[in-house]
C-alpha positions as CSV (number, residue, x, y, z in Angstrom):
1,M,-15.6,21.5,26.2
2,H,-14.0,23.9,28.6
3,E,-10.6,22.3,28.0
4,V,-10.3,24.4,24.8
5,S,-10.5,27.6,26.8
6,L,-8.1,26.2,29.3
7,A,-5.6,25.3,26.6
8,E,-6.0,28.9,25.2
9,G,-5.2,30.2,28.6
10,I,-2.1,28.0,28.8
11,I,-0.9,29.3,25.4
12,D,-1.5,32.9,26.5
13,A,0.6,32.4,29.7
14,V,3.3,30.5,27.7
15,E,3.5,33.3,25.1
16,R,3.8,36.0,27.8
17,A,6.6,34.0,29.5
18,A,8.4,33.3,26.3
19,E,8.2,37.0,25.2
20,G,9.5,38.1,28.6
21,A,12.5,35.7,28.2
22,G,13.2,36.7,24.6
23,A,12.5,33.2,23.4
24,T,12.2,32.3,19.8
25,A,10.4,28.9,20.3
26,V,8.8,27.0,23.2
27,T,9.7,23.3,23.3
28,E,7.8,22.3,26.4
29,A,5.0,23.6,28.6
30,R,4.6,22.0,32.0
31,V,1.3,22.5,33.9
32,A,-0.1,21.2,37.2
33,V,-3.6,19.9,37.0
34,G,-4.9,19.0,40.4
35,E,-6.4,15.6,41.1
36,L,-9.7,17.2,42.2
37,S,-10.0,19.5,39.2
38,T,-12.7,18.7,36.6
39,V,-10.2,18.8,33.7
40,E,-10.2,15.8,31.3
41,L,-6.5,15.3,30.7
42,E,-6.8,13.7,27.2
43,A,-9.2,16.5,26.1
44,L,-6.7,19.1,27.4
45,R,-3.9,17.4,25.5
46,F,-6.0,17.4,22.3
47,A,-7.0,21.0,22.8
48,F,-3.5,22.1,23.5
49,D,-2.2,20.5,20.3
50,S,-5.0,22.3,18.4
51,V,-4.6,25.8,19.8
52,K,-0.8,25.9,19.8
53,K,-0.7,25.9,15.9
54,G,0.7,29.1,14.6
55,T,2.0,30.3,18.0
56,I,5.5,30.4,19.5
57,A,4.5,27.0,21.1
58,N,3.8,25.3,17.8
59,G,6.4,22.6,18.4
60,A,5.9,22.3,22.2
61,R,4.8,19.3,24.1
62,L,2.5,19.5,27.0
63,V,3.7,17.9,30.3
64,I,1.1,17.4,32.9
65,D,1.9,17.1,36.6
66,R,-0.9,15.7,38.8
67,P,-0.8,17.1,42.4
68,E,-2.7,15.1,44.9
69,G,-6.0,16.3,46.2
70,R,-6.0,17.4,49.8
71,G,-8.7,18.0,52.3
72,W,-9.3,19.2,55.9
73,C,-11.5,16.7,57.9
74,M,-13.7,18.7,60.2
75,D,-14.4,15.5,62.3
76,C,-10.8,14.6,63.2
77,G,-9.2,18.0,62.5
78,K,-6.5,16.7,60.2
79,E,-5.4,17.4,56.7
80,V,-5.8,14.2,54.6
81,P,-5.4,13.0,51.1
82,L,-8.6,13.4,49.1
83,H,-8.8,11.6,45.8
84,R,-12.5,12.2,45.0
85,Y,-15.1,14.5,46.3
86,G,-17.4,12.5,48.6
87,D,-14.6,10.1,49.8
88,A,-14.5,9.3,53.5
89,C,-11.6,10.5,55.7
90,P,-8.9,7.8,55.6
91,L,-8.2,8.5,59.3
92,C,-11.6,8.6,61.0
93,G,-14.1,7.6,58.3
94,G,-15.9,11.0,58.5
95,Y,-17.5,12.6,55.5
96,R,-17.2,16.3,56.5
97,I,-14.1,17.1,54.4
98,V,-13.4,20.4,52.8
99,A,-11.0,20.4,49.8
100,T,-7.9,22.4,50.4
101,G,-5.6,21.4,47.5
102,G,-5.5,19.7,44.2
103,R,-8.2,21.8,42.5
104,D,-6.2,24.1,40.4
105,L,-4.6,24.2,37.0
106,K,-1.5,26.4,36.6
107,V,1.4,26.7,34.3
108,V,4.5,25.6,36.2
109,D,7.2,26.4,33.7
110,I,8.3,26.4,30.1
111,R,11.3,25.3,28.1
112,A,12.3,27.5,25.3
113,T,15.0,28.4,22.9
114,T,16.6,31.8,22.8
115,P,18.8,33.4,20.2
116,D,22.5,33.3,20.9
117,K,23.7,36.7,22.2
């Protein structure tokens, strides 16, 4: 299950960001998981809830944004929505589409509490 290593990477990024901001606790971590990624969302949620224990993100909830997949159709020369690999171009019906977006997973931002100064 590669979602565990992805969740560990999310926690690492969250901890670095929280440390840089002087935060005492993280309440929310927002990530973007592209529509064309091979990430199982429920497995990622479960893994995040497991690996956050004992970290600054112990009480954090995971918010997942789902950017649309995008592709470049080599037949009609247009960028088009691509919801699954192997789908036909919605404009011309061609199958020569190269994915250009919606494949990544990235931490977008965090919400955290900081001590009063």
